[in-house]
TORPA-4810 file (N, C-alpha, C, O; in nm, 3 decimals):
<nodes>
NODE_1_4.545_-9.582_16.891_4.479_-9.712_16.899_4.419_-9.745_16.763_4.357_-9.660_16.700_M
NODE_2_4.438_-9.866_16.718_4.385_-9.908_16.589_4.241_-9.957_16.602_4.200_-10.002_16.709_T
NODE_3_4.166_-9.947_16.493_4.026_-9.991_16.495_4.010_-10.131_16.440_3.897_-10.178_16.425_D
NODE_4_4.119_-10.200_16.408_4.110_-10.334_16.354_4.111_-10.336_16.203_4.132_-10.441_16.143_G
NODE_5_4.089_-10.221_16.139_4.090_-10.216_15.993_4.207_-10.133_15.942_4.241_-10.142_15.824_L
NODE_6_4.267_-10.053_16.027_4.382_-9.974_15.989_4.508_-10.059_16.006_4.502_-10.165_16.068_A
NODE_7_4.623_-10.014_15.951_4.747_-10.089_15.975_4.769_-10.107_16.125_4.745_-10.016_16.204_P
NODE_8_4.816_-10.224_16.160_4.831_-10.259_16.302_4.973_-10.229_16.346_5.068_-10.269_16.279_V
NODE_9_4.990_-10.157_16.459_5.125_-10.126_16.506_5.200_-10.252_16.548_5.140_-10.352_16.587_P
NODE_10_5.333_-10.245_16.539_5.415_-10.358_16.583_5.389_-10.385_16.730_5.367_-10.293_16.809_L
NODE_11_5.391_-10.512_16.767_5.369_-10.551_16.905_5.225_-10.593_16.933_5.197_-10.647_17.040_G
NODE_12_5.133_-10.569_16.840_4.995_-10.613_16.859_4.989_-10.764_16.839_5.065_-10.819_16.760_S
NODE_13_4.901_-10.829_16.911_4.890_-10.973_16.898_4.781_-11.007_16.797_4.683_-10.935_16.785_T
NODE_14_4.799_-11.116_16.726_4.703_-11.158_16.624_4.562_-11.177_16.681_4.467_-11.132_16.618_A
NODE_15_4.544_-11.242_16.797_4.407_-11.258_16.847_4.336_-11.126_16.871_4.216_-11.114_16.844_P
NODE_16_4.407_-11.026_16.921_4.347_-10.895_16.944_4.310_-10.829_16.812_4.202_-10.770_16.799_E
NODE_17_4.398_-10.838_16.712_4.370_-10.781_16.580_4.246_-10.845_16.520_4.156_-10.777_16.471_E
NODE_18_4.242_-10.977_16.525_4.131_-11.052_16.467_4.000_-11.016_16.536_3.900_-10.992_16.470_V
NODE_19_4.001_-11.011_16.668_3.879_-10.980_16.743_3.829_-10.839_16.710_3.709_-10.820_16.689_H
NODE_20_3.919_-10.741_16.705_3.878_-10.605_16.671_3.822_-10.598_16.530_3.722_-10.531_16.506_R
NODE_21_3.887_-10.665_16.437_3.844_-10.665_16.298_3.706_-10.729_16.283_3.617_-10.674_16.218_C
NODE_22_3.688_-10.846_16.343_3.557_-10.912_16.340_3.451_-10.827_16.409_3.337_-10.821_16.363_L
NODE_23_3.488_-10.762_16.518_3.394_-10.677_16.589_3.346_-10.560_16.505_3.228_-10.525_16.508_G
NODE_24_3.437_-10.500_16.431_3.397_-10.388_16.343_3.301_-10.436_16.235_3.204_-10.367_16.204_R
NODE_25_3.326_-10.553_16.178_3.236_-10.606_16.075_3.100_-10.644_16.134_2.996_-10.616_16.075_L
NODE_26_3.102_-10.709_16.251_2.977_-10.751_16.315_2.893_-10.633_16.361_2.771_-10.645_16.377_A
NODE_27_2.957_-10.518_16.383_2.884_-10.398_16.429_2.815_-10.323_16.315_2.737_-10.232_16.340_A
NODE_28_2.844_-10.360_16.191_2.780_-10.292_16.079_2.631_-10.324_16.076_2.591_-10.435_16.112_L
NODE_29_2.548_-10.229_16.034_2.402_-10.253_16.030_2.368_-10.377_15.946_2.415_-10.393_15.834_P
NODE_30_2.285_-10.463_16.002_2.239_-10.581_15.931_2.328_-10.703_15.942_2.290_-10.810_15.895_G
NODE_31_2.447_-10.690_16.003_2.538_-10.804_16.020_2.518_-10.859_16.160_2.536_-10.788_16.259_V
NODE_32_2.481_-10.986_16.169_2.458_-11.050_16.298_2.583_-11.121_16.350_2.601_-11.132_16.471_A
NODE_33_2.668_-11.168_16.260_2.783_-11.248_16.300_2.895_-11.230_16.199_2.871_-11.228_16.078_L
NODE_34_3.017_-11.218_16.249_3.138_-11.222_16.167_3.225_-11.332_16.227_3.251_-11.332_16.348_A
NODE_35_3.271_-11.425_16.143_3.349_-11.539_16.195_3.469_-11.568_16.107_3.463_-11.555_15.984_A
NODE_36_3.578_-11.606_16.171_3.698_-11.653_16.103_3.695_-11.805_16.111_3.687_-11.863_16.219_L
NODE_37_3.701_-11.870_15.995_3.686_-12.015_15.984_3.812_-12.072_15.921_3.863_-12.016_15.823_V
NODE_38_3.864_-12.183_15.975_3.983_-12.242_15.914_3.946_-12.326_15.792_3.828_-12.341_15.761_D
NODE_39_4.045_-12.378_15.723_4.023_-12.451_15.598_3.939_-12.577_15.616_3.877_-12.623_15.520_A
NODE_40_3.935_-12.633_15.736_3.855_-12.753_15.762_3.713_-12.720_15.804_3.632_-12.811_15.822_E
NODE_41_3.681_-12.592_15.819_3.545_-12.553_15.855_3.521_-12.531_16.003_3.405_-12.522_16.045_G
NODE_42_3.627_-12.523_16.084_3.611_-12.498_16.227_3.615_-12.348_16.255_3.700_-12.277_16.200_F
NODE_43_3.526_-12.300_16.339_3.523_-12.159_16.375_3.639_-12.131_16.471_3.646_-12.188_16.579_V
NODE_44_3.729_-12.042_16.429_3.843_-12.004_16.512_3.813_-11.885_16.601_3.861_-11.877_16.714_L
NODE_45_3.732_-11.793_16.550_3.694_-11.674_16.626_3.565_-11.621_16.566_3.545_-11.627_16.445_A
NODE_46_3.478_-11.568_16.652_3.355_-11.508_16.602_3.310_-11.396_16.694_3.339_-11.397_16.814_S
NODE_47_3.240_-11.300_16.636_3.184_-11.189_16.711_3.043_-11.169_16.660_3.020_-11.168_16.539_V
NODE_48_2.949_-11.154_16.751_2.811_-11.131_16.713_2.719_-11.234_16.773_2.761_-11.319_16.852_G
NODE_49_2.595_-11.225_16.735_2.494_-11.316_16.786_2.430_-11.389_16.670_2.337_-11.338_16.608_T
NODE_50_2.479_-11.508_16.640_2.422_-11.584_16.528_2.283_-11.634_16.562_2.251_-11.651_16.680_P
NODE_51_2.199_-11.657_16.460_2.067_-11.711_16.487_2.072_-11.855_16.538_1.972_-11.905_16.589_P
NODE_52_2.183_-11.921_16.525_2.200_-12.058_16.571_2.348_-12.083_16.594_2.426_-11.989_16.604_G
NODE_53_2.386_-12.209_16.601_2.525_-12.247_16.619_2.603_-12.218_16.491_2.565_-12.269_16.386_D
NODE_54_2.710_-12.139_16.496_2.784_-12.107_16.374_2.868_-12.223_16.320_2.919_-12.214_16.208_P
NODE_55_2.883_-12.331_16.395_2.966_-12.442_16.351_2.911_-12.509_16.226_2.989_-12.543_16.136_A
NODE_56_2.781_-12.529_16.217_2.721_-12.593_16.099_2.740_-12.512_15.972_2.792_-12.566_15.874_G
NODE_57_2.700_-12.385_15.971_2.722_-12.304_15.851_2.869_-12.289_15.816_2.903_-12.281_15.697_P
NODE_58_2.956_-12.285_15.915_3.100_-12.272_15.887_3.151_-12.394_15.812_3.226_-12.381_15.716_A
NODE_59_3.111_-12.513_15.856_3.154_-12.636_15.790_3.101_-12.644_15.647_3.174_-12.682_15.555_A
NODE_60_2.975_-12.609_15.629_2.916_-12.610_15.495_2.984_-12.508_15.406_3.009_-12.534_15.289_V
NODE_61_3.014_-12.390_15.461_3.081_-12.285_15.384_3.217_-12.331_15.335_3.253_-12.307_15.220_S
NODE_62_3.291_-12.396_15.422_3.423_-12.445_15.385_3.413_-12.544_15.269_3.490_-12.534_15.172_S
NODE_63_3.322_-12.637_15.278_3.303_-12.734_15.170_3.259_-12.666_15.042_3.309_-12.698_14.934_W
NODE_64_3.165_-12.571_15.052_3.112_-12.504_14.935_3.219_-12.422_14.863_3.229_-12.427_14.741_L
NODE_65_3.298_-12.349_14.938_3.404_-12.268_14.877_3.505_-12.357_14.807_3.552_-12.325_14.698_V
NODE_66_3.539_-12.470_14.869_3.633_-12.563_14.806_3.575_-12.618_14.674_3.646_-12.625_14.574_E
NODE_67_3.448_-12.655_14.674_3.384_-12.706_14.553_3.375_-12.598_14.445_3.402_-12.626_14.328_A
NODE_68_3.339_-12.477_14.483_3.330_-12.368_14.385_3.466_-12.332_14.329_3.478_-12.296_14.212_L
NODE_69_3.569_-12.340_14.411_3.703_-12.309_14.364_3.750_-12.412_14.261_3.815_-12.376_14.163_D
NODE_70_3.716_-12.539_14.283_3.750_-12.643_14.185_3.675_-12.618_14.054_3.732_-12.634_13.946_A
NODE_71_3.549_-12.580_14.062_3.470_-12.549_13.944_3.529_-12.429_13.871_3.536_-12.428_13.748_T
NODE_72_3.572_-12.329_13.944_3.634_-12.211_13.887_3.757_-12.250_13.804_3.776_-12.198_13.694_R
NODE_73_3.839_-12.341_13.857_3.957_-12.385_13.784_3.918_-12.455_13.654_3.979_-12.432_13.550_E
NODE_74_3.816_-12.542_13.660_3.771_-12.613_13.540_3.721_-12.517_13.432_3.741_-12.541_13.313_L
NODE_75_3.657_-12.411_13.473_3.600_-12.314_13.378_3.700_-12.206_13.338_3.669_-12.124_13.252_L
NODE_76_3.817_-12.205_13.398_3.917_-12.106_13.365_3.882_-11.966_13.412_3.918_-11.868_13.346_G
NODE_77_3.812_-11.955_13.522_3.773_-11.825_13.575_3.880_-11.771_13.669_3.971_-11.844_13.709_L
NODE_78_3.871_-11.645_13.703_3.964_-11.583_13.797_3.941_-11.634_13.938_3.856_-11.720_13.962_G
NODE_79_4.018_-11.581_14.030_4.011_-11.624_14.170_3.873_-11.598_14.230_3.809_-11.497_14.200_A
NODE_80_3.829_-11.691_14.312_3.701_-11.678_14.383_3.716_-11.570_14.490_3.804_-11.578_14.575_L
NODE_81_3.629_-11.468_14.486_3.637_-11.357_14.582_3.531_-11.365_14.690_3.558_-11.330_14.806_R
NODE_82_3.411_-11.410_14.655_3.303_-11.414_14.755_3.193_-11.507_14.708_3.172_-11.527_14.589_A
NODE_83_3.123_-11.562_14.806_3.004_-11.644_14.779_2.893_-11.587_14.866_2.910_-11.570_14.987_V
NODE_84_2.779_-11.556_14.804_2.664_-11.505_14.877_2.555_-11.610_14.875_2.510_-11.652_14.769_L
NODE_85_2.513_-11.653_14.995_2.408_-11.752_15.009_2.284_-11.685_15.066_2.290_-11.626_15.175_L
NODE_86_2.174_-11.692_14.995_2.049_-11.636_15.045_1.960_-11.751_15.093_1.954_-11.856_15.030_E
NODE_87_1.893_-11.728_15.205_1.800_-11.828_15.257_1.679_-11.755_15.313_1.677_-11.632_15.315_H
NODE_88_1.581_-11.827_15.357_1.456_-11.768_15.401_1.467_-11.670_15.516_1.385_-11.580_15.528_G
NODE_89_1.568_-11.687_15.600_1.581_-11.600_15.717_1.693_-11.499_15.705_1.722_-11.429_15.802_D
NODE_90_1.758_-11.487_15.590_1.866_-11.391_15.575_1.965_-11.434_15.470_1.930_-11.493_15.368_G
NODE_91_2.091_-11.403_15.497_2.196_-11.433_15.399_2.328_-11.454_15.471_2.347_-11.413_15.585_A
NODE_92_2.420_-11.520_15.400_2.554_-11.540_15.451_2.650_-11.513_15.336_2.629_-11.559_15.224_M
NODE_93_2.755_-11.438_15.364_2.858_-11.411_15.266_2.988_-11.473_15.315_3.025_-11.457_15.432_M
NODE_94_3.056_-11.543_15.226_3.180_-11.612_15.261_3.289_-11.562_15.168_3.272_-11.559_15.046_V
NODE_95_3.403_-11.524_15.225_3.517_-11.477_15.149_3.637_-11.565_15.180_3.676_-11.576_15.297_N
NODE_96_3.697_-11.628_15.078_3.819_-11.706_15.103_3.935_-11.614_15.140_3.944_-11.501_15.092_P
NODE_97_4.023_-11.662_15.226_4.144_-11.591_15.264_4.262_-11.658_15.197_4.260_-11.779_15.174_L
NODE_98_4.365_-11.583_15.167_4.484_-11.641_15.102_4.548_-11.750_15.186_4.612_-11.840_15.132_R
NODE_99_4.531_-11.741_15.316_4.591_-11.839_15.407_4.516_-11.972_15.409_4.559_-12.067_15.476_S
NODE_100_4.403_-11.980_15.337_4.328_-12.104_15.331_4.201_-12.104_15.413_4.118_-12.194_15.396_G
NODE_101_4.182_-12.008_15.499_4.060_-12.001_15.578_3.953_-11.917_15.510_3.963_-11.886_15.391_G
NODE_102_3.852_-11.883_15.587_3.738_-11.808_15.534_3.694_-11.701_15.632_3.711_-11.715_15.753_L
NODE_103_3.637_-11.595_15.578_3.563_-11.497_15.656_3.417_-11.521_15.623_3.379_-11.519_15.506_L
NODE_104_3.334_-11.545_15.724_3.191_-11.566_15.704_3.114_-11.457_15.776_3.138_-11.431_15.894_A
NODE_105_3.020_-11.395_15.705_2.932_-11.294_15.764_2.789_-11.341_15.749_2.748_-11.384_15.641_L
NODE_106_2.713_-11.334_15.857_2.572_-11.370_15.854_2.493_-11.242_15.875_2.521_-11.164_15.967_V
NODE_107_2.392_-11.220_15.789_2.314_-11.098_15.797_2.166_-11.124_15.781_2.123_-11.236_15.752_G
NODE_108_2.088_-11.019_15.799_1.944_-11.030_15.790_1.893_-11.043_15.647_1.787_-11.102_15.625_S
NODE_109_1.966_-10.991_15.549_1.932_-11.005_15.409_2.053_-10.968_15.324_2.147_-10.907_15.376_D
NODE_110_2.054_-11.003_15.195_2.171_-10.974_15.111_2.204_-10.826_15.105_2.321_-10.789_15.102_P
NODE_111_2.103_-10.740_15.102_2.127_-10.597_15.098_2.199_-10.547_15.222_2.278_-10.454_15.214_G
NODE_112_2.170_-10.609_15.336_2.233_-10.568_15.461_2.383_-10.597_15.460_2.458_-10.535_15.536_A
NODE_113_2.427_-10.689_15.377_2.569_-10.722_15.370_2.644_-10.631_15.274_2.765_-10.645_15.257_L
NODE_114_2.574_-10.536_15.209_2.637_-10.446_15.113_2.749_-10.363_15.173_2.858_-10.358_15.116_G
NODE_115_2.726_-10.298_15.286_2.830_-10.218_15.350_2.945_-10.307_15.394_3.062_-10.270_15.380_E
NODE_116_2.914_-10.423_15.446_3.019_-10.516_15.488_3.104_-10.556_15.369_3.226_-10.567_15.382_A
NODE_117_3.043_-10.578_15.255_3.119_-10.616_15.136_3.221_-10.509_15.099_3.332_-10.541_15.056_R
NODE_118_3.184_-10.382_15.116_3.277_-10.274_15.085_3.392_-10.268_15.186_3.500_-10.220_15.152_R
NODE_119_3.370_-10.315_15.307_3.472_-10.309_15.411_3.560_-10.434_15.416_3.664_-10.435_15.482_R
NODE_120_3.519_-10.539_15.347_3.591_-10.666_15.357_3.733_-10.660_15.303_3.824_-10.720_15.361_I
NODE_121_3.754_-10.589_15.193_3.888_-10.583_15.135_3.990_-10.529_15.234_4.107_-10.567_15.230_D
NODE_122_3.947_-10.440_15.322_4.036_-10.387_15.424_4.063_-10.490_15.533_4.170_-10.489_15.595_E
NODE_123_3.968_-10.577_15.557_3.978_-10.672_15.668_4.050_-10.802_15.631_4.109_-10.865_15.718_A
NODE_124_4.045_-10.842_15.506_4.099_-10.973_15.468_4.246_-10.993_15.504_4.280_-11.100_15.556_L
NODE_125_4.336_-10.897_15.480_4.475_-10.921_15.520_4.493_-10.942_15.669_4.573_-11.026_15.711_P
NODE_126_4.420_-10.868_15.750_4.429_-10.882_15.896_4.381_-11.020_15.938_4.447_-11.086_16.018_I
NODE_127_4.268_-11.063_15.884_4.213_-11.193_15.922_4.299_-11.307_15.870_4.311_-11.410_15.936_L
NODE_128_4.359_-11.290_15.753_4.447_-11.393_15.699_4.568_-11.417_15.787_4.616_-11.530_15.799_G
NODE_129_4.617_-11.310_15.850_4.730_-11.325_15.942_4.687_-11.392_16.071_4.771_-11.443_16.145_R
NODE_130_4.557_-11.393_16.099_4.508_-11.453_16.224_4.498_-11.603_16.220_4.470_-11.665_16.323_G
NODE_131_4.520_-11.664_16.105_4.512_-11.810_16.095_4.643_-11.876_16.132_4.653_-11.998_16.129_L
</nodes>
């Protein structure tokens, strides 16, 4: 049985892969929510207990990543890998997916997202296939 972060055996369905992968990220200490967001900012799948409705932050994240990516092109920088947003009640980390969507993690503070950041590179290909 796969844990959602290991290579997925043939015959597994994308929704199951995505749910397991998001579940593993949401179970990390300090992570309250892991969500897969499409390019328009709609939440396609989420695991965890967000402090509020994840639809608002997902839409803002989508817009922000698009704006930052355009700025990156103007400045001649490399590919955008992650955006960390800190706010009074915690933090949110957003990672663009090659397929055009986003992985969004909401946590209690930026430090709490440290372990998740190390695990994201393993999760991005799985989540990208889920779009």
